[in-house]
N, C-alpha and C positions, 0 to 999 in steps of 0.2 A: 290592847295589846300593839305589841309593834308587830309590821306586816314583815313576812320573811325576805322579801327585797329591802327594805327600809325606807319605802314610798312615803310613808308617815314619821319620817324621824323627827320632822322638826314638830309636829304637832305631840308626838311621841314623849321628847325632849322635854315640852315647856309642862305636859301634865302630869310627867315623872317628877320636877322638880319642884312641881306645886304639892303634891303629894309628898314628896320627900320633906319639905319644909314643915310640915304638919304633922306627919306621922313617922317621922327620925330627924335626926341634924341633919340640914340640910350642905350645914359644915364639914360632916364627916364626907357625904358625897364629892361635897370641892374639894376635900380634901386641906381644907383652911386648920381642921382639928385633929391631932395624931392619934393613935392609941395610948392613952396613959393610965392602961392597965385596971380600969375601974369595972365591973360591971355594968354598968350605966353605960360608958361605952362599946363595950362587946355584943352589949342589946339595941342599941341604936346601928351601928355596922351592922349586925345582923338583919335587924328588918333591915336597910338599907338595899342590902346585897338580896335578901328572900322578894321585896320590891321588883328588881330582873326578873327573876327565875318565876314567877306566877305570871307576870306582863308579855313572857317572846314566845316565839314558837319552838317548840323541841329542836327543830335542825338547827337554831342559832345558840339554845344552850351548851352545844356541844363545842360551841366556839369558845364559850366563856368560862366552860367547866373548870381550865386549870387558874383562873384570875381571882385571888384570893378576897379583892376588895371592890365596893360598887364602885369607887372612884375608877378603878383599874377598868372595870367594865363598860361605866359611863366612858371614860375616854376609847376605850377600843371601840364603841360602837360609836360614834362621833367620827374618826378617823376614817371608820368602816362606810360611813353613809354621807 
């Protein structure tokens, strides 16, 4: 889990990317692969976003609610922390 104050961001980031590489497509999180309209892409993008939502505190979820993609969320946290 990511700490509310982001003190463990570097560790969290490394673990998130490791899990994303095995559970969903790291290329989606990195923005290397854009939406091709397939169900597979939608599924992988949803898994990548959900991975954030289940591993961050409620307080931080409020900040990313309006962000649509895992890539946007990742960039937001990278800039914030």
